[in-house]
N, CA and C of each residue as an Amber inpcrd file, in Angstrom:
protein
   492
   2.8730000  -1.2330000 -23.5760000   2.0760000  -1.3320000 -22.3720000
   1.2200000  -0.0960000 -22.2080000   0.0640000  -0.2930000 -21.6430000
  -0.8730000   0.8090000 -21.4540000  -0.3830000   1.7370000 -20.3510000
  -0.5570000   3.0440000 -20.5370000  -0.1870000   3.9810000 -19.4750000
  -1.1180000   3.8120000 -18.2840000  -0.7130000   4.3780000 -17.1750000
  -1.4820000   4.2890000 -15.9370000  -2.8330000   4.9860000 -16.0720000
  -3.8750000   4.2940000 -15.6270000  -5.2170000   4.8750000 -15.5580000
  -5.7440000   4.6710000 -14.1570000  -6.4730000   5.6540000 -13.6620000
  -7.0710000   5.5880000 -12.3350000  -8.5760000   5.7130000 -12.4600000
  -9.2880000   4.7470000 -11.8990000 -10.7510000   4.7770000 -11.9160000
 -11.2260000   4.9810000 -10.4850000 -11.9970000   6.0490000 -10.2630000
 -12.4620000   6.4000000  -8.9170000 -13.9350000   6.0630000  -8.7370000
 -14.2410000   5.4710000  -7.5860000 -15.6250000   5.2540000  -7.1780000
 -15.7420000   5.7470000  -5.7410000 -16.4900000   6.8280000  -5.5340000
 -16.6460000   7.4220000  -4.2010000 -17.9580000   6.9570000  -3.5960000
 -17.8830000   6.5180000  -2.3360000 -19.0760000   6.1420000  -1.5740000
 -18.9730000   6.8110000  -0.2120000 -19.6230000   7.9410000  -0.0650000
 -19.5570000   8.6800000   1.2020000 -18.1390000   9.1340000   1.4820000
 -17.5690000   8.6520000   2.5960000 -16.2000000   9.0210000   2.9590000
 -15.2030000   7.9270000   2.5770000 -15.6260000   7.0220000   1.6860000
 -14.7390000   5.9670000   1.1920000 -14.4950000   6.1470000  -0.3020000
 -13.3060000   5.7730000  -0.7170000 -12.9460000   5.8380000  -2.1270000
 -12.3540000   4.5020000  -2.5430000 -12.9050000   3.9330000  -3.6150000
 -12.3040000   2.7770000  -4.2690000 -11.5480000   3.3210000  -5.4630000
 -10.2460000   3.0990000  -5.4820000  -9.3990000   3.5790000  -6.5710000
  -8.8030000   2.3630000  -7.2760000  -9.2420000   2.1280000  -8.5000000
  -8.7410000   1.0190000  -9.3010000  -7.6160000   1.5470000 -10.1820000
  -6.4450000   0.9130000 -10.0520000  -5.2660000   1.3350000 -10.8020000
  -5.0540000   0.3280000 -11.9280000  -4.9720000   0.8420000 -13.1580000
  -4.8990000  -0.0020000 -14.3410000  -3.6540000   0.3670000 -15.1480000
  -2.8940000  -0.6360000 -15.5800000  -1.7650000  -0.3930000 -16.4800000
  -0.4240000  -0.4970000 -15.7910000   0.5230000   0.2840000 -16.2710000
   1.8900000   0.2050000 -15.7650000   2.2010000   1.3850000 -14.8500000
   3.0370000   1.1260000 -13.8500000   3.5020000   2.1600000 -12.9250000
   4.9820000   2.3790000 -13.2290000   5.2930000   3.5670000 -13.7440000
   6.6740000   3.8810000 -14.0930000   6.9230000   5.3740000 -13.9120000
   7.9960000   5.8810000 -14.5330000   8.3660000   7.2870000 -14.3670000
   7.3290000   8.2540000 -14.9220000   6.4610000   7.7890000 -15.8000000
   5.4420000   8.6750000 -16.3600000   4.1160000   8.6170000 -15.5920000
   4.0560000   7.7970000 -14.5620000   2.8120000   7.6440000 -13.7970000
   2.4770000   8.9140000 -13.0380000   1.2260000   9.3110000 -13.1480000
   0.7370000  10.5020000 -12.4570000  -0.3960000  10.0680000 -11.5400000
  -0.0870000   9.9800000 -10.2500000  -1.0960000   9.5640000  -9.2780000
  -1.9610000  10.7530000  -8.8900000  -3.1450000  10.4560000  -8.4650000
  -4.1260000  11.4720000  -8.1270000  -3.9810000  11.9230000  -6.6760000
  -4.4610000  13.1290000  -6.4180000  -4.5510000  13.5710000  -5.0230000
  -5.7470000  12.8930000  -4.3830000  -5.5930000  12.5770000  -3.1220000
  -6.6660000  11.9280000  -2.3780000  -7.4780000  13.0220000  -1.6780000
  -8.8020000  13.0150000  -1.8490000  -9.6300000  14.0240000  -1.1760000
  -9.4060000  14.0260000   0.3430000  -9.4470000  15.1850000   0.9390000
  -9.1390000  15.3450000   2.3600000 -10.1860000  14.7570000   3.3080000
 -11.4300000  14.6590000   2.8670000 -12.4920000  14.2260000   3.7740000
 -12.6630000  12.7070000   3.8370000 -11.7610000  11.9530000   3.2470000
 -11.8910000  10.4970000   3.2270000 -11.5480000   9.8770000   4.5750000
 -12.2580000   8.7920000   4.8920000 -11.9170000   7.9900000   6.0700000
 -11.2470000   6.6970000   5.6550000 -11.6280000   6.1800000   4.4680000
 -11.0200000   4.9350000   4.0170000 -10.7650000   4.9770000   2.5160000
  -9.7110000   4.2750000   2.1350000  -9.3020000   4.1800000   0.7450000
  -9.0060000   2.7180000   0.4390000  -9.6390000   2.2050000  -0.5950000
  -9.3490000   0.8560000  -1.0570000  -8.6570000   0.9950000  -2.4050000
  -7.4410000   0.4700000  -2.4740000  -6.6610000   0.4960000  -3.7110000
  -6.7620000  -0.8710000  -4.3680000  -7.4060000  -0.9410000  -5.5150000
  -7.5250000  -2.1820000  -6.2750000  -6.3900000  -2.2120000  -7.2880000
  -5.4280000  -3.1150000  -7.0640000  -4.2430000  -3.1980000  -7.9220000
  -4.3050000  -4.3620000  -8.9030000  -5.4390000  -5.0340000  -8.9740000
  -5.5620000  -6.2390000  -9.7760000  -5.2550000  -6.0760000 -11.2490000
  -5.2740000  -4.8440000 -11.7520000  -5.0200000  -4.6200000 -13.1750000
  -3.6940000  -3.9090000 -13.4300000  -2.8130000  -3.8750000 -12.4150000
  -1.4690000  -3.3280000 -12.6220000  -0.6530000  -4.3930000 -13.3470000
  -0.0710000  -4.0170000 -14.4810000   0.6380000  -4.9820000 -15.3120000
   2.1550000  -4.9020000 -15.2000000   2.6780000  -3.8070000 -14.6020000
   4.1220000  -3.5930000 -14.6270000   4.4670000  -2.5190000 -13.6080000
   5.6370000  -2.6620000 -12.9750000   6.1700000  -1.5880000 -12.1400000
   7.6920000  -1.6520000 -12.2290000   8.3310000  -0.4970000 -12.4850000
   9.7910000  -0.4490000 -12.5230000  10.2980000   0.3350000 -11.3150000
  11.6130000   0.5490000 -11.2350000  12.1880000   1.2050000 -10.0610000
  11.6940000   2.6480000  -9.9050000  11.4940000   3.3580000 -11.0080000
  10.9410000   4.7070000 -10.9240000   9.4980000   4.6530000 -10.4270000
   8.7660000   3.6660000 -10.9030000   7.3890000   3.4810000 -10.4590000
   7.3060000   3.1550000  -8.9850000   8.2550000   2.3590000  -8.4950000
   8.3000000   2.0350000  -7.0650000   8.4480000   3.3050000  -6.2490000
   9.3660000   4.1680000  -6.6800000   9.5950000   5.4200000  -5.9440000
   8.3530000   6.3110000  -5.9910000   7.7480000   6.4450000  -7.1640000
   6.5330000   7.2610000  -7.2890000   5.4030000   6.7070000  -6.4270000
   5.2230000   5.3840000  -6.4940000   4.1750000   4.7020000  -5.7210000
   4.3710000   4.9490000  -4.2230000   5.6010000   4.6960000  -3.7350000
   5.8450000   4.8280000  -2.3060000   5.6860000   6.2720000  -1.8420000
   6.1950000   7.2320000  -2.6060000   6.0290000   8.6460000  -2.2410000
   4.5530000   9.0250000  -2.1980000   3.7830000   8.5410000  -3.1570000
   2.3530000   8.8510000  -3.2070000   1.6240000   8.2480000  -2.0130000
   1.8040000   6.9620000  -1.7780000   1.0700000   6.2900000  -0.7090000
   1.5280000   6.7800000   0.6680000   2.7830000   7.1980000   0.7790000
   3.2910000   7.7320000   2.0490000   2.7560000   9.1240000   2.3480000
   2.2280000   9.7980000   1.3350000   1.7050000  11.1560000   1.5300000
   0.2790000  11.1690000   2.0900000  -0.3490000   9.9900000   2.1990000
  -1.7150000   9.9420000   2.7130000  -1.7470000  10.3890000   4.1700000
  -2.8320000  11.0370000   4.5970000  -2.9530000  11.4260000   5.9980000
  -2.9180000  10.1910000   6.9040000  -2.3080000  10.2890000   8.0800000
  -2.1660000   9.1160000   8.9430000  -3.4970000   8.5220000   9.4170000
  -4.5330000   9.3250000   9.4700000  -5.8320000   8.8170000   9.9250000
  -6.5980000   8.0700000   8.8320000  -6.1050000   8.1190000   7.5960000
  -6.7710000   7.4410000   6.4880000  -6.5080000   5.9340000   6.5670000
  -7.5860000   5.1390000   6.5980000  -7.4500000   3.6820000   6.5780000
  -7.2580000   3.2400000   5.1330000  -6.1380000   2.5780000   4.8650000
  -5.8030000   2.1680000   3.5090000  -5.7540000   0.6420000   3.4410000
  -6.4980000   0.0920000   2.4750000  -6.4630000  -1.3400000   2.2160000
  -6.1510000  -1.5580000   0.7490000  -5.3860000  -2.6020000   0.4880000
  -5.0610000  -2.9680000  -0.8860000  -5.7440000  -4.2910000  -1.1820000
  -6.4050000  -4.3480000  -2.3340000  -7.0350000  -5.5900000  -2.7690000
  -6.4500000  -6.0170000  -4.1110000  -6.4530000  -7.3100000  -4.3230000
  -5.9770000  -7.9170000  -5.5710000  -4.5790000  -7.4450000  -5.9700000
  -3.6770000  -7.5110000  -4.9940000  -2.2790000  -7.1470000  -5.2420000
  -1.6780000  -8.1760000  -6.2050000  -1.2560000  -7.7640000  -7.4100000
  -0.8050000  -8.7210000  -8.4220000   0.6230000  -9.2100000  -8.1700000
   0.9940000 -10.3140000  -8.8130000   2.3510000 -10.8520000  -8.6430000
   3.4530000  -9.8310000  -8.9330000   3.2480000  -8.9470000  -9.8900000
   4.2770000  -7.9630000 -10.2370000   4.5920000  -7.0520000  -9.0400000
   3.6140000  -6.7460000  -8.2110000   3.8400000  -5.9420000  -7.0010000
   4.3880000  -6.8140000  -5.8850000   3.7940000  -7.9860000  -5.6730000
   4.2390000  -8.8790000  -4.6020000   5.7070000  -9.2300000  -4.7770000
   6.1320000  -9.5010000  -6.0020000   7.5270000  -9.8610000  -6.2460000
   8.4820000  -8.7390000  -5.8830000   8.0560000  -7.5010000  -6.0280000
   8.8990000  -6.3620000  -5.6420000   9.0210000  -6.2470000  -4.1280000
   8.0200000  -6.7370000  -3.3980000   8.0560000  -6.6440000  -1.9440000
   9.2030000  -7.4290000  -1.3320000   9.6950000  -8.4290000  -2.0440000
  10.7980000  -9.2180000  -1.5040000  12.1140000  -8.4330000  -1.4950000
  12.1810000  -7.3460000  -2.2670000  13.4200000  -6.5780000  -2.3100000
  13.2670000  -5.1310000  -1.8420000  12.0620000  -4.6110000  -1.8210000
  11.8370000  -3.2070000  -1.4910000  10.5750000  -3.0960000  -0.6380000
  10.5720000  -2.1560000   0.2920000   9.3550000  -1.9010000   1.0630000
   8.4800000  -0.9540000   0.2600000   7.3090000  -1.4480000  -0.1600000
   6.4100000  -0.6410000  -0.9870000   5.2380000  -0.0720000  -0.1970000
   5.0920000  -0.5060000   1.0480000   3.9160000  -0.1160000   1.8120000
   4.3080000   0.6090000   3.0830000   3.7090000   1.7430000   3.3520000
   3.9580000   2.4080000   4.6210000   3.2980000   1.6280000   5.7560000
   3.6260000   1.9920000   6.9680000   3.2190000   1.2230000   8.1450000
   1.7130000   1.1140000   8.3310000   0.9400000   2.0840000   7.8790000
  -0.4970000   2.0670000   8.1640000  -1.3430000   1.4780000   7.0370000
  -0.7290000   0.7860000   6.1060000  -1.4410000   0.2090000   4.9700000
  -1.4950000  -1.3060000   5.1230000  -2.6680000  -1.9100000   4.8610000
  -2.7560000  -3.3680000   4.9420000  -3.2290000  -3.9420000   3.6210000
  -2.7940000  -5.1550000   3.3570000  -3.1420000  -5.8450000   2.1180000
  -4.2210000  -6.8700000   2.4480000  -5.3690000  -6.7400000   1.8170000
  -6.4930000  -7.6430000   2.0700000  -6.4640000  -8.8630000   1.1580000
  -6.1300000  -8.6740000  -0.1140000  -6.1250000  -9.8100000  -1.0370000
  -5.0360000  -9.6470000  -2.0850000  -4.6550000 -10.7760000  -2.6690000
  -3.6290000 -10.8030000  -3.7040000  -4.1510000 -11.6120000  -4.8870000
  -3.5360000 -11.4160000  -6.0230000  -3.8430000 -12.2210000  -7.2060000
  -2.7190000 -13.2310000  -7.3430000  -3.0880000 -14.5200000  -7.4060000
  -2.0800000 -15.5670000  -7.5220000  -2.2200000 -16.2870000  -8.8630000
  -1.0760000 -16.6170000  -9.4750000  -1.1170000 -17.3290000 -10.7540000
  -1.1730000 -18.8500000 -10.5440000  -1.9680000 -19.5120000 -11.3620000
  -2.0430000 -20.9730000 -11.3960000  -1.6190000 -21.4250000 -12.7800000
  -0.9390000 -22.5790000 -12.8280000  -0.4750000 -23.1170000 -14.1000000
  -0.8460000 -24.5920000 -14.1800000  -1.3250000 -25.0140000 -15.3400000
  -1.6880000 -26.4060000 -15.5870000  -0.5970000 -27.0690000 -16.4210000
   0.0390000 -28.0910000 -15.8570000   1.0710000 -28.8260000 -16.5980000
   0.4840000 -29.6210000 -17.7600000  -0.7840000 -30.0020000 -17.6470000
  -1.4100000 -30.8330000 -18.6780000  -1.6150000 -30.0720000 -19.9850000
  -2.1900000 -28.8650000 -19.8900000  -2.5220000 -28.1230000 -21.1180000
  -1.8050000 -26.7790000 -21.2450000  -0.9230000 -26.4640000 -20.2840000
  -0.1270000 -25.2180000 -20.2850000  -0.9690000 -23.9600000 -20.1460000
  -2.1560000 -24.0880000 -19.5640000  -3.0380000 -22.9290000 -19.3630000
  -2.6440000 -22.2090000 -18.0750000  -2.5720000 -20.8770000 -18.1400000
  -2.2720000 -20.0770000 -16.9580000  -3.4910000 -19.2420000 -16.6080000
  -3.8190000 -19.2160000 -15.3390000  -4.9940000 -18.4980000 -14.8630000
  -4.6090000 -17.7160000 -13.6100000  -5.2740000 -16.6000000 -13.3710000
  -5.0240000 -15.7800000 -12.1840000  -6.3020000 -15.6990000 -11.3620000
  -6.1590000 -15.8580000 -10.0330000  -7.3220000 -15.7850000  -9.1560000
  -7.0120000 -14.9380000  -7.9380000  -8.0340000 -14.2280000  -7.4650000
  -7.9050000 -13.4180000  -6.2590000  -7.9430000 -14.3380000  -5.0470000
  -7.0860000 -14.0440000  -4.0630000  -6.9850000 -14.8520000  -2.8550000
  -6.9900000 -13.9280000  -1.6500000  -7.9090000 -14.1570000  -0.7160000
  -8.0580000 -13.3190000   0.4680000  -7.0090000 -13.6940000   1.5020000
  -6.1040000 -12.7700000   1.8290000  -5.0520000 -13.0390000   2.8070000
  -5.6010000 -13.2250000   4.2150000  -6.7730000 -12.6680000   4.4920000
  -7.3490000 -12.8160000   5.8190000  -7.7660000 -14.2580000   6.0990000
  -7.9250000 -15.0640000   5.0480000  -8.3110000 -16.4660000   5.2060000
  -7.1230000 -17.3820000   5.4850000  -5.9280000 -16.8670000   5.3670000
  -4.7340000 -17.7000000   5.4640000  -4.2500000 -17.7800000   6.9050000
  -3.9280000 -18.9720000   7.3300000  -3.2960000 -19.1810000   8.6280000
  -1.7880000 -19.2910000   8.4090000  -1.0180000 -19.3180000   9.4960000
   0.4400000 -19.4260000   9.3790000   0.8340000 -20.5970000   8.4860000
   1.6320000 -20.3100000   7.4680000   2.1700000 -21.3470000   6.6080000
   1.2150000 -21.8920000   5.5660000  -0.0410000 -21.4870000   5.5850000
  -1.0000000 -22.0070000   4.6080000  -0.7470000 -21.3850000   3.2450000
  -1.1000000 -22.1140000   2.2240000  -1.0010000 -21.6030000   0.8570000
  -2.3450000 -21.7950000   0.1700000  -2.6060000 -21.0280000  -0.8660000
  -3.8590000 -21.2360000  -1.6020000  -3.9260000 -22.6670000  -2.1330000
  -5.1070000 -23.2400000  -2.1480000  -5.2380000 -24.6290000  -2.6160000
  -5.0770000 -24.7370000  -4.1210000  -4.8150000 -25.9880000  -4.6080000
  -4.8140000 -26.1860000  -6.0570000  -6.2300000 -25.9640000  -6.5670000
  -6.3200000 -25.6670000  -7.8290000  -7.6130000 -25.3880000  -8.4760000
  -7.7570000 -26.2760000  -9.6980000  -8.9950000 -26.4690000 -10.1080000
  -9.2450000 -27.1570000 -11.3700000  -8.9000000 -26.1960000 -12.5060000
  -8.2140000 -26.7020000 -13.5060000  -7.8370000 -25.8930000 -14.6670000
  -9.0820000 -25.5340000 -15.4760000  -9.1940000 -24.2720000 -15.8310000
 -10.3140000 -23.8070000 -16.6550000 -10.2140000 -24.3290000 -18.0850000
  -9.0080000 -24.7190000 -18.4930000  -8.8040000 -25.1860000 -19.8560000
  -9.1510000 -26.6520000 -20.0560000  -8.6680000 -27.5220000 -19.1270000
  -8.8520000 -28.9640000 -19.3500000  -9.4980000 -29.6970000 -18.1850000
  -9.6520000 -29.0480000 -17.0320000 -10.2910000 -29.6810000 -15.8880000
  -9.3530000 -30.4470000 -14.9730000  -8.0810000 -30.5680000 -15.3340000
  -7.1000000 -31.2210000 -14.4640000  -6.6840000 -30.2400000 -13.3590000
  -5.8440000 -30.7020000 -12.4250000  -5.3830000 -29.8260000 -11.3490000
  -4.3830000 -28.8070000 -11.8690000  -4.5900000 -27.5600000 -11.4900000
  -3.6310000 -26.4870000 -11.7630000  -2.9800000 -26.1290000 -10.4370000
  -1.6930000 -25.8870000 -10.4520000  -0.9390000 -25.6060000  -9.2330000
  -0.5040000 -24.1460000  -9.1970000  -0.2110000 -23.6640000  -7.9910000
   0.3400000 -22.3160000  -7.8470000   1.6090000 -22.1940000  -8.6660000
   1.7740000 -21.0760000  -9.3350000   2.9410000 -20.8460000 -10.1760000
   3.7860000 -19.7000000  -9.6120000   4.0000000 -19.7520000  -8.3040000
   4.7520000 -18.6970000  -7.6130000   5.4970000 -19.2900000  -6.4290000
   6.3990000 -18.5030000  -5.8610000   6.9770000 -18.8120000  -4.5610000
   6.0950000 -18.1310000  -3.5330000   5.3670000 -18.9000000  -2.7620000
   4.4150000 -18.2880000  -1.8420000   5.1080000 -17.5590000  -0.6890000
   6.4150000 -17.7480000  -0.5170000   7.1420000 -17.0260000   0.5310000
   6.9890000 -15.5160000   0.3700000   6.9530000 -15.0310000  -0.8800000
   6.7620000 -13.6030000  -1.1150000   5.4030000 -13.1430000  -0.5940000
   4.3910000 -13.9740000  -0.7320000   3.0520000 -13.6440000  -0.2520000
   2.9980000 -13.7280000   1.2710000   3.7590000 -14.6660000   1.8460000
   3.8160000 -14.7660000   3.3030000   4.3930000 -13.4930000   3.9090000
   5.2520000 -12.7950000   3.1830000   5.7700000 -11.5210000   3.6680000
   4.6280000 -10.5250000   3.8680000   3.6550000 -10.5310000   2.9770000
   2.4900000  -9.6590000   3.1390000   1.6910000 -10.0520000   4.3730000
   1.5800000 -11.3500000   4.6210000   0.8780000 -11.8160000   5.8100000
   1.5730000 -11.3180000   7.0680000   2.8960000 -11.3810000   7.0810000
   3.6460000 -10.9010000   8.2420000   3.4880000  -9.4070000   8.4290000
   3.4650000  -8.6530000   7.3220000   3.2470000  -7.2050000   7.4030000
   1.8930000  -6.9290000   8.0420000   0.8470000  -7.6300000   7.5990000
  -0.4950000  -7.4410000   8.1510000  -0.5390000  -7.8050000   9.6320000
   0.1010000  -8.9130000  10.0200000   0.1060000  -9.3330000  11.4310000
   0.8160000  -8.3060000  12.3050000   1.9800000  -7.8240000  11.8390000
   2.7340000  -6.8370000  12.6190000   1.9280000  -5.5420000  12.7990000
   1.2030000  -5.1360000  11.7630000   0.3850000  -3.9200000  11.8650000
  -0.7500000  -4.1270000  12.8560000  -1.3480000  -5.3230000  12.8480000
  -2.4370000  -5.6180000  13.7860000  -1.9140000  -5.6130000  15.2280000
  -0.7150000  -6.1710000  15.4480000  -0.1370000  -6.1660000  16.8040000
   0.1270000  -4.7390000  17.2840000   0.7080000  -3.9180000  16.4100000
   1.0090000  -2.5290000  16.7790000  -0.2640000  -1.7670000  17.1070000
  -1.3100000  -1.9890000  16.3050000  -2.5860000  -1.3050000  16.5200000
  -3.2000000  -1.7360000  17.8640000  -3.1140000  -3.0290000  18.1810000
  -3.6720000  -3.5410000  19.4350000  -2.8720000  -3.0350000  20.6290000
  -1.5540000  -2.8540000  20.4490000  -0.7050000  -2.3890000  21.5430000
  -0.9220000  -0.9190000  21.8450000  -1.4710000  -0.2300000  20.8910000
  -1.7960000   1.0870000  21.2610000  -1.4080000   2.2550000  20.5790000
């Protein structure tokens, strides 16, 4: 597996940080510049995370200044699946989108697509998609309950923010 790589794109007081590869005991996360107002973490290319990586990830993300707005985009199944057993996100971080796997029973093709959590209502799941391989219907290849946990985290954070 490829070691962790971080790709930075700075736009004024915002930083897009794309994380690529595996998160484990050898992962070295970057310091976040002090003058940032917002940070977008693109996790769509994270391929693996182990228990040491979970600890490193949580310690790193928890070290961000409280005034920093943090959003996660394209959270992959490998991270979402860990959320069912461990809290990976501090209270001030929200997840905007996730990557969901689709599988076609007809041709055994597996595809991954980004799904915006802000578009989901209570209990909704991403729709079936046409298979890129054969054109038949491809279905979600996950337990969406794990993704609903992210929705609940986002809702609870929005309520707390509105309350004051």
